[in-house]
N, C-alpha and C positions, 0 to 999 in steps of 0.2 A: 040480421046473417048476410040477407042476400045484399046488399053492398058492400059487405067484405067481398064475399063470391066477385061479385061485380068487378073491382077495385083488383082481382090478379085472374079474369080468366084469361082475358089475351096473351098475358107469357103461361102462361098451362097453353091456350091450342099452338102459341111460335114455339114452345118445349114437344108437344107432341108432335108438329108436323118435321119439327128436324128431328123427335125419333124415326119419325117414318123412311125419312129420306133416311137415316143411317145406313138401318134396316134395310130397304132397299141397296145402298150401295152392298154390302153386305151378302147378300144374297144377289149382285153381278159379280162378286169373286168368289165361290163358289163352286165354283167346275163342275166335275163328278158328284162331291161329298154330296148324294140324296140325300142324306138323312138329316146336315146339316140346311141345308138347301129346304124341305119339313120342313122345318124348327124353326126357320128363319118366316116362311111365308105364312106359318101360323100366330107366330109375334108379327108380323108384320099386319096381320087380319083382327089381330086383338087391338091391336094401338089406333089402326081406323076405323074399326065401332068406336073409342072412348073417340079418338075425333069426332067420330060421329054427334057422342052427346056432347059436349065440348060448346059446341058450334052449336046444336041445340038449345043446352045453355046461357050460352050469349046471345042465340035470339029470344030468349024469355027472360034474360034479367033488362033488354038493353030498355026493353017497355018504361022498364022503373030508372034507371040511370036522369030521365030528365026531370 
């Protein structure tokens, strides 16, 4: 299972980083729509927590890659 997860972890990290970038761009374009800005900020916070978890998994799984 860990080998399968290792095979896809870099793609998952790249996907999450792209999602965060997109959300940040959307946040910059919200203007005075504070409701949307709050929603986007919450989504960014969740995505960043997910990304941190992926980085931690990458570090853990890298021990078994060799």
